[in-house]
C-alpha positions in Angstrom: -8.9 52.9 2.1 -6.3 50.8 0.3 -5.3 47.2 0.6 -1.9 45.7 -0.3 -2.0 42.9 -2.9 0.3 39.9 -3.1 2.6 41.6 -5.6 3.0 44.6 -3.2 0.8 47.0 -5.2 -2.0 49.0 -3.6 -5.6 49.2 -4.7 -8.8 50.6 -3.2 -10.7 48.1 -1.0 -13.5 46.4 -2.9 -16.1 45.2 -0.4 -18.3 43.7 -3.2 -15.3 41.6 -4.4 -14.9 40.3 -0.8 -18.5 39.3 -0.6 -18.4 37.5 -3.9 -15.4 35.4 -2.8 -17.3 34.3 0.4 -20.5 33.6 -1.6 -18.5 31.5 -4.1 -17.0 29.5 -1.2 -20.5 28.8 0.2 -22.1 28.0 -3.1 -23.9 24.6 -3.1 -23.2 24.1 0.6 -25.3 24.3 3.7 -23.4 27.4 4.8 -24.3 31.1 5.2 -21.9 33.7 3.7 -23.1 36.3 6.2 -22.2 34.1 9.1 -18.6 33.8 7.8 -18.3 37.5 7.4 -19.9 38.3 10.8 -17.9 35.7 12.6 -14.6 37.0 11.2 -15.0 40.3 13.0 -13.0 41.7 10.2 -11.3 45.0 11.1 -10.2 46.8 7.9 -7.5 49.3 8.1 -5.6 51.2 5.5 -2.7 49.1 4.2 -4.0 45.7 5.3 -2.7 42.9 3.2 -5.2 40.8 1.1 -3.4 37.7 2.3 -4.3 38.7 5.9 -7.9 39.2 5.0 -8.0 35.8 3.4 -6.4 34.1 6.5 -9.0 35.7 8.7 -11.9 34.4 6.5 -10.4 30.9 6.5 -10.2 30.9 10.3 -13.7 32.3 10.6 -15.0 29.4 8.5 -13.1 26.9 10.7 -14.6 28.4 13.8 -18.1 27.7 12.4 -17.5 23.9 11.9 -19.7 21.8 14.2 -21.6 18.6 14.1 -24.7 20.5 13.0 -22.8 22.6 10.5 -20.2 20.4 8.9 -20.2 22.1 5.5 -18.1 24.9 6.8 -15.1 22.6 6.6 -15.5 22.8 2.8 -16.1 26.6 2.9 -12.8 27.0 4.7 -11.1 24.6 2.3 -12.3 26.5 -0.8 -11.1 29.8 0.7 -7.7 28.1 1.5 -7.5 26.7 -2.0 -8.3 30.2 -3.4 -5.4 31.6 -1.2 -3.0 28.8 -2.3 -3.7 29.1 -6.0 -3.4 32.9 -6.0 -0.2 32.6 -4.1 1.4 30.1 -6.6 -0.2 31.0 -10.0 -2.0 34.3 -9.5 -5.3 32.7 -10.6 -8.0 30.7 -8.8 -10.5 29.5 -11.3 -10.3 25.8 -12.4 -10.2 26.7 -16.1 -7.4 29.2 -15.5 -4.9 26.7 -14.0 -1.7 26.4 -15.9 -0.7 23.4 -18.1 0.9 20.6 -16.2 4.1 20.8 -18.3 4.5 24.5 -17.5 4.3 23.6 -13.8 6.9 20.9 -14.2 9.3 23.2 -16.1 8.9 25.9 -13.4 9.5 23.5 -10.5 12.6 22.0 -12.3 14.0 25.5 -12.8 13.5 26.3 -9.1 15.3 23.0 -8.3 12.4 21.2 -6.5 11.4 18.7 -9.2 13.6 15.9 -10.6 14.9 17.3 -13.9 14.6 14.0 -15.7 10.8 14.1 -15.5 10.3 16.6 -18.3 11.8 14.2 -20.9 9.9 11.2 -19.8 6.9 12.1 -22.0 6.5 13.9 -25.3 4.3 17.0 -25.7 1.3 15.0 -26.8 1.4 12.8 -23.7 1.8 15.8 -21.5 -1.3 17.3 -23.1 -3.2 14.1 -22.2 -1.8 14.0 -18.7 -3.1 17.6 -18.3 -6.5 16.5 -19.5 -6.6 13.9 -16.7 -6.4 16.6 -14.0 -9.8 17.6 -12.4 -9.0 20.8 -10.5 -12.5 20.9 -9.1 -11.4 18.0 -6.8 -9.6 20.5 -4.7 -13.0 21.9 -3.5 -14.0 18.4 -2.3 -11.1 18.3 0.2 -11.9 19.2 3.8 -9.9 22.0 5.4 -8.1 19.5 7.5 -7.1 17.5 4.4 -6.0 20.5 2.4 -4.0 22.0 5.3 -2.3 18.6 5.8 -1.4 18.5 2.1 -0.1 22.0 2.3 2.0 21.5 5.4 3.4 18.0 4.7 2.9 16.6 1.2 3.0 19.4 -1.4 6.4 20.3 -2.8 7.6 23.4 -1.0 10.5 25.5 0.3 10.4 24.3 3.9 12.3 27.3 5.0 9.9 30.0 3.7 6.9 27.6 3.7 6.1 28.6 0.1 4.4 25.8 -1.9 4.8 25.3 -5.6 1.9 23.0 -6.5 -1.7 22.2 -5.6 -3.0 18.8 -4.6 -4.2 17.9 -8.1 -0.8 18.6 -9.6 0.8 16.6 -6.9 -1.5 13.6 -7.4 -1.0 13.4 -11.2 2.7 14.0 -10.9 3.2 11.1 -8.5 1.4 8.9 -11.0 3.5 10.3 -13.9 6.7 9.4 -12.0 5.7 6.0 -10.7 4.1 4.7 -13.9 4.8 4.8 -17.6 1.5 4.6 -19.5 -1.4 7.1 -19.7 -3.9 4.4 -18.5 -1.8 3.7 -15.4 -1.5 7.4 -14.6 -5.2 8.0 -15.0 -6.2 5.0 -12.9 -3.7 6.0 -10.2 -5.0 9.6 -10.2 -8.6 8.5 -10.0 -7.9 6.2 -7.1 -6.1 9.0 -5.1 -8.8 11.6 -5.7 -11.5 9.1 -4.9 -9.7 8.3 -1.6 -9.6 4.6 -2.6 -5.8 4.6 -2.2 -3.6 5.9 0.5 0.1 6.2 -0.2 2.9 6.7 2.4 4.2 10.1 3.4 7.7 9.7 1.9 6.2 8.8 -1.6 3.5 11.5 -1.4 6.1 14.2 -0.5 9.2 13.0 -2.3 8.7 10.8 -5.3 8.8 13.6 -7.9 11.6 15.6 -6.2 15.3 15.3 -6.8 15.7 12.8 -3.9 13.6 10.3 -6.0 12.3 8.7 -2.9 10.4 5.5 -3.6 10.9 3.7 -0.3 8.5 4.5 2.6 10.1 2.1 5.0 13.6 0.5 5.0 14.5 -2.6 6.9 18.1 -2.7 8.1 19.4 -6.1 9.3 22.4 -5.5 11.6 24.9 -8.3 12.0 27.0 -9.1 15.1 30.2 -7.2 14.2 31.3 -3.6 14.3 31.6 -3.1 10.5 27.9 -4.0 10.2 26.8 -1.9 13.2 28.6 1.3 12.0 27.7 0.8 8.3 24.0 0.3 9.4 24.0 3.6 11.3 25.4 5.4 8.2 22.5 3.8 6.2 20.0 4.9 8.8 21.0 8.5 8.6 21.0 8.5 4.8 17.5 6.9 4.6 16.0 9.1 7.3 17.2 12.2 5.4 15.4 10.8 2.3 12.1 10.6 4.2 12.0 6.9 5.0 11.0 5.3 8.2 13.4 2.7 9.5 13.0 -0.9 10.8 16.1 -2.2 12.5 16.8 -5.8 13.3 19.3 -6.0 16.2 18.5 -9.5 17.4 21.7 -10.9 16.1 24.0 -8.8 18.3 25.4 -10.7 21.2 24.4 -9.8 24.8 26.2 -8.1 27.7 29.2 -9.9 29.0 29.6 -12.2 26.0 33.2 -13.0 24.9 34.8 -11.0 22.1 37.9 -12.4 20.3 38.0 -15.5 22.5 37.7 -13.5 25.8 40.1 -10.7 24.9 37.3 -8.3 25.6 33.8 -8.5 27.1 30.7 -7.2 25.2 29.2 -3.9 26.4 25.7 -5.0 25.7 23.0 -3.7 23.4 22.3 -0.3 25.0 25.4 1.5 23.7 24.6 0.4 20.2 20.9 1.4 20.6 22.1 4.9 21.5 24.0 5.0 18.2 20.8 4.0 16.3 18.9 6.7 18.2 21.4 9.3 17.4 21.5 8.4 13.7 17.7 8.4 13.6 17.3 11.8 15.2 20.2 13.5 13.6 18.2 14.2 10.4 14.6 15.0 9.7 12.6 13.1 7.1 13.2 15.7 4.4 11.9 18.5 6.7 8.5 16.7 7.0 8.9 15.2 10.5 11.5 13.7 12.8 13.3 10.5 11.9 11.7 7.3 13.3 13.1 3.8 13.9 11.5 0.6 15.3 14.0 -1.9 16.6 13.2 -5.7 16.7 14.3 -8.2 19.4 13.4 -11.8 20.1 11.6 -12.6 23.4 14.4 -15.0 24.3 17.2 -12.4 24.0 19.4 -12.5 27.1 18.9 -8.7 27.6 15.1 -8.8 27.1 14.4 -7.7 30.7 16.4 -4.5 30.1 15.0 -4.0 26.5 11.4 -4.1 27.7 11.9 -1.1 29.9 14.0 1.1 27.6 11.2 3.6 26.9 9.8 4.1 30.4 10.5 7.2 32.5 12.2 5.3 35.3 16.0 4.9 35.4 18.6 7.3 34.0 19.7 8.3 30.5 22.5 5.8 30.8 20.2 2.8 30.9 17.2 4.1 28.8 16.8 4.7 25.1 13.5 6.4 24.9 13.3 7.9 21.4 13.2 4.6 19.6 10.2 2.2 19.3 10.6 -1.5 19.9 9.1 -4.7 18.5 9.2 -7.9 20.5 9.1 -11.1 18.5 7.2 -14.0 20.1 6.3 -17.5 18.8 3.7 -20.0 20.0 6.2 -21.8 22.2 6.7 -18.7 24.3 3.1 -17.7 24.5 2.3 -21.2 25.8 5.0 -21.0 28.5 4.1 -17.5 29.6 0.4 -18.4 29.9 1.2 -21.6 31.8 3.6 -19.8 34.1 6.6 -21.9 32.9 10.2 -20.7 32.7 11.8 -19.3 29.6 15.5 -19.6 28.9 17.2 -16.5 27.6 20.3 -16.8 25.4 22.9 -14.6 23.7 22.8 -15.4 20.0 26.6 -15.8 20.0 26.2 -18.9 22.3 23.5 -20.7 20.3 24.6 -20.8 16.6 21.7 -21.2 14.1 19.0 -20.5 16.7 18.3 -17.0 15.6 18.1 -18.0 11.9 15.6 -20.7 12.8 13.3 -18.4 14.8 9.9 -18.3 13.1 10.4 -21.7 11.3 9.3 -25.2 12.2 12.9 -26.1 13.1 13.0 -23.6 16.0 11.2 -25.4 18.8 13.3 -28.5 18.8 16.6 -26.6 18.4 15.6 -24.3 21.3 14.9 -27.2 23.6 18.2 -28.9 22.7 20.1 -25.7 23.7 18.0 -25.5 26.9 19.1 -29.0 27.8 22.8 -28.4 27.0 24.4 -27.6 30.3 27.5 -26.2 28.6 25.6 -23.3 27.2 25.1 -20.2 29.5 21.4 -19.6 29.5 19.4 -17.5 31.9 16.0 -18.9 33.2 13.3 -16.4 33.9 9.6 -16.8 34.8 7.5 -16.5 31.6 4.6 -14.9 33.4 6.9 -12.1 34.8 8.1 -11.3 31.2 4.5 -11.2 30.0 3.5 -8.8 32.8 6.4 -6.5 32.1 5.7 -6.6 28.4 1.9 -5.8 28.9 2.7 -3.1 31.4 5.2 -1.3 29.2 3.0 -1.7 26.2 0.1 -0.1 28.1 2.2 2.7 29.6 4.2 3.7 26.6 2.0 2.6 23.7 5.2 2.2 21.6 6.3 -1.4 22.3 4.8 -3.7 19.6 4.3 -7.5 19.5 5.2 -9.5 16.4 4.0 -13.1 16.3 7.0 -14.4 14.4 5.6 -17.8 13.5 2.4 -16.4 12.1 4.4 -13.9 10.1 6.4 -16.8 8.6 3.3 -18.7 7.7 1.3 -15.8 6.3 3.7 -13.3 4.9 4.3 -12.7 1.1 8.0 -12.0 1.7 11.1 -14.0 0.6 13.6 -16.1 2.5 12.1 -18.2 5.3 9.3 -15.6 5.7 7.0 -17.1 3.0 3.3 -17.9 2.6 1.6 -20.6 0.6 2.1 -18.9 -2.8 -1.0 -19.9 -4.8 -0.2 -17.4 -7.6 0.3 -16.9 -11.3 2.3 -14.4 -13.4 0.7 -11.0 -14.0 0.7 -11.5 -17.8 -1.5 -14.7 -17.5 -4.6 -14.1 -19.7 -8.1 -14.8 -18.5 -11.4 -14.8 -20.4 -13.8 -12.3 -18.7 -17.2 -10.8 -18.9 -17.4 -7.4 -17.2 -20.7 -5.6 -16.3 -20.0 -1.9 -15.8 -21.7 1.4 -15.9 -18.3 3.2 -16.3 -17.6 5.0 -19.5 -13.9 4.8 -19.9 -12.3 3.9 -23.2 -8.8 3.4 -21.7 -10.2 1.1 -19.0 -11.8 -1.4 -21.4 -9.6 -0.7 -24.4 -8.6 -4.4 -24.7 -12.2 -5.7 -24.5 -15.1 -5.8 -27.0 -18.3 -4.1 -26.0 -21.1 -6.5 -27.0 -23.8 -4.1 -25.8 -23.8 -1.0 -23.6 -22.3 -2.0 -20.2 -21.2 -5.5 -21.2 -17.5 -6.0 -22.1 -16.0 -9.3 -23.1 -12.6 -10.7 -24.1 -9.3 -11.6 -22.6 -7.2 -9.5 -20.1 -4.2 -10.2 -18.0 -4.4 -11.0 -14.3 -2.6 -7.8 -13.7 -5.2 -5.8 -15.6 -8.0 -7.7 -13.8 -6.5 -6.9 -10.5 -6.3 -3.2 -11.3 -9.9 -3.1 -12.5 -11.2 -5.1 -9.6 -9.4 -3.2 -6.8 -10.3 0.2 -8.4 -13.9 -0.3 -9.4 -15.3 -3.6 -8.1 -15.0 -2.7 -4.5 -17.4 -3.7 -1.6 -18.8 -0.2 -1.9 -19.7 -0.5 -5.6 -22.1 -3.4 -6.6 -22.8 -1.9 -10.0 -19.5 -3.2 -11.5 -18.9 -7.0 -11.7 -16.3 -9.2 -13.2 -17.0 -12.8 -14.3 -14.2 -15.1 -15.3 -14.3 -18.3 -17.4 -14.3 -21.3 -15.1 -15.6 -24.9 -14.9 -18.0 -26.8 -12.8 -16.0 -30.0 -12.6 -18.8 -32.2 -11.4 -21.2 -31.3 -14.2 -18.4 -30.7 -16.8 -20.0 -27.4 -17.7 -17.8 -24.4 -18.6 -19.2 -21.2 -17.1 -18.5 -17.6 -16.1 -18.4 -17.1 -12.4 -18.1 -14.1 -10.2 -14.7 -12.8 -9.1 -15.0 -12.0 -5.4 -11.4 -11.0 -4.7 -8.1 -10.2 -6.5 -4.6 -9.4 -5.2 -1.0 -9.0 -6.0 0.3 -11.9 -3.9 4.0 -11.4 -4.2 6.1 -8.8 -6.0 8.9 -11.2 -6.6 8.4 -15.0 -6.5 10.1 -18.0 -8.0 8.0 -19.7 -10.7 7.8 -22.6 -13.1 6.4 -22.7 -16.6 4.1 -25.5 -17.7 3.7 -26.0 -21.5 1.5 -28.4 -23.4 3.6 -29.8 -26.2 0.5 -30.6 -28.2 -0.8 -27.0 -28.7 1.8 -24.8 -27.0 -0.6 -23.5 -24.3 1.4 -22.6 -21.2 1.0 -21.0 -17.8 3.6 -19.6 -15.5 2.9 -20.0 -11.8 4.4 -20.7 -8.4 5.3 -24.2 -7.5 2.5 -24.6 -5.0 -0.3 -23.5 -7.3 -2.8 -26.3 -8.1 -3.3 -27.3 -11.7 -6.3 -29.4 -12.8 -5.5 -32.6 -14.6 -8.0 -34.9 -16.2 -6.3 -38.0 -15.0 -5.4 -37.0 -11.4 -7.6 -34.0 -10.5 -5.9 -31.1 -8.9 -2.1 -31.5 -8.6 0.6 -29.1 -7.3 2.5 -27.5 -10.2 5.8 -28.8 -8.8 4.3 -32.4 -8.8 3.0 -32.5 -12.3 4.3 -35.3 -14.6 5.0 -35.1 -18.3 2.1 -37.5 -19.0 -0.5 -35.6 -17.1 -3.4 -34.3 -19.2 -4.4 -30.7 -18.7 -7.9 -29.4 -19.0 -7.6 -26.8 -21.8 -10.7 -24.8 -22.8 -10.0 -25.4 -26.5 -9.3 -29.2 -26.1 -7.0 -31.5 -24.2 -3.2 -31.0 -23.8 -0.6 -33.5 -24.8 2.7 -34.3 -23.0 3.9 -31.5 -20.6 7.1 -29.6 -20.6 7.8 -28.4 -17.1 10.7 -26.0 -16.5 11.8 -23.9 -13.5 12.6 -20.4 -14.5 15.8 -18.8 -13.2 14.2 -15.4 -12.4 11.5 -14.0 -10.2 8.4 -12.1 -11.2 5.3 -10.6 -9.6 2.4 -13.1 -9.1 -1.3 -12.5 -8.8 -4.4 -14.6 -7.9 -8.1 -14.2 -7.7 -11.0 -15.8 -5.8 -13.8 -17.2 -7.9 -17.2 -17.8 -6.5 -18.8 -21.3 -6.4 -16.2 -23.4 -8.3 -13.0 -21.9 -7.1 -11.1 -22.3 -10.4 -10.6 -20.4 -13.7 -8.9 -20.8 -17.1 -5.5 -19.2 -17.1 -4.1 -19.0 -20.6 -6.9 -21.5 -21.4 -5.5 -24.0 -18.8 -7.8 -24.8 -15.8 -6.2 -23.9 -12.5 -7.3 -23.6 -8.9 -7.9 -20.2 -7.4 -6.8 -18.8 -4.1 -9.6 -19.0 -1.6 -7.9 -17.0 1.2 -6.8 -13.7 -0.2 -6.3 -11.3 2.7 -8.6 -8.6 1.4 -12.2 -7.6 2.2 -14.7 -10.0 0.6 -17.2 -8.5 -1.8 -20.8 -8.6 -0.7 -21.6 -10.2 -4.1 -20.7 -13.7 -2.9 -24.4 -14.7 -2.8 -24.3 -14.9 -6.6 -24.2 -18.6 -7.1 -24.0 -19.1 -10.8 -22.3 -17.4 -13.6 -23.3 -17.0 -17.2 -23.1 -20.7 -18.2 -22.5 -22.2 -21.6 -21.3 -25.5 -23.0 -19.1 -24.3 -25.8 -16.9 -21.2 -25.9 -18.8 -19.2 -28.5 -20.3 -15.8 -28.9 -23.3 -14.5 -26.9 -26.5 -14.0 -28.8 -28.3 -10.7 -28.3 -31.4 -12.3 -26.9 -29.3 -14.2 -24.3 -27.5 -11.0 -23.4 -30.8 -9.2 -22.8 -31.8 -12.0 -20.5 -28.4 -11.8 -18.9 -29.0 -8.1 -18.1 -32.5 -8.8 -16.8 -31.3 -11.5 -14.5 -28.3 -9.5 -13.2 -30.6 -6.9 -11.7 -31.4 -9.4 -8.9 -29.1 -11.3 -6.6 -28.2 -14.3 -8.8 -27.5 -15.2 -12.4 -28.8 -18.5 -13.7 -28.7 -19.3 -17.4 -28.3 -23.0 -17.9 -28.9 -23.3 -21.6 -26.2 -23.3 -24.2 -25.5 -20.1 -26.2 -24.8 -19.8 -29.9 
């Protein structure tokens, strides 16, 4: 009896080989190879394809998955990985997998990878990137995860369904495209394989391809004129085809019946233009991965809000419904209060109330809104707030695809630009901080800029950007073995100390900043205007309110007169949360930290004291040994000076 192999050749059926494959898939797992074979009810006939045999074994393993036997999800995944590797490369063992550069060359020749990738790195760097890949990670994926990668995220011919890479090649290639250094690629790859990082579908599937898709979601702000409306629909179609999800702001468009060209024409309302957006969205797929998707934003006081709220339901006709879009309704505190109290809400066309839409979400909105309400010359429409709330809640419950955006909260808490800003307590990413890191990790690249005093204790200066990367990769709430302490100061006792970092974040990718320089010694820090800087003469002062004669607290001494300059460019800014004292030395200048970073708080906040010392000098070996001994518990208390 013969079987047909992948290359079309025939060979005699080898039952022993079949058994070995299933035994290999079950190795180290709570799974029985015999159960997989018995459950498959495999009927062998002359001329059966080996791919068909493999598919049957995968399905057999899937059928055995249950709450009591969960390991069969990994048996199925291993068999599916075997199938995929043999299909692409003709091999299946980890050590037999081809070099990453060969994979890149092949996929460029096929036309699936961006041809510029190959020249981004020299041969030596490609060798090092290849060394990063751990092909055994494929066997740690569940069958659901692997099949999702295969169907959606791996680079493939979506007509034939033939894939050209495995998950590990995909992960490392995404990093190689997004970043420029070996350390960044390695960190990114580690985070993906450890499931600490989840990246959007368009980036996962498209970032290394010829589309060069880096945007997961695109926000398109449509103005109240035909040129903007039709240009925006062109943009929607283009971005959908490049795998992006779309957010559309249509709140500026005037309402049904509004004047056009001084009354020459009357506006047809929002529905015809929503149908244009719907058509543009659904005209293309997201790179063959899934259908296009758009969410459209409207303000609760829009004159057509009653019609907008019911656009997705199954009542009405196709003429007055636009069901294949999602909707976001923007509400501020003023309207929540009126709806809950049963008071009226006045609806306006944005054309009739100049400036009101631009003010929505700012402190200026409420007064402006009330003035327009009291202006009898403006055509508003009064509705009962409670009726709007009931309709909104009903449609939200019935469709599940109408969302609520608390626009004033967004304005107060968002990191974005324009009037959607938050209290930016942040510093530039290249700001250097003095750290002590306790870690069991053995990674030369990770700590390459630090001195290892003893095994597991690293000291020196790193940038806030590097600190953020280390913290969010390794000092998570799930990992209490790795800790970062930063040089800070107990202002009351005037003692310089190392205190625990309990959070770190990139606060804004593009923020306006100012540079503060001590003319005495040249120490400087670049930060946002609202960051607090400690002065010896006035305590904490906002950076924008510093005076030239303020005295900074510099770890190596005092600062002289200050030079304060606003920079004419924007940069990414970072901040950290420091336990107990809530400050740290940034480029040797004492600054306040951010106490409200919107990230999970580490369980290590019960550590009340850092490694304390009175002068910035080297740690003695005996003190380090005591330091290690004390860190085994819940707190660190060393109050004596170190030499």
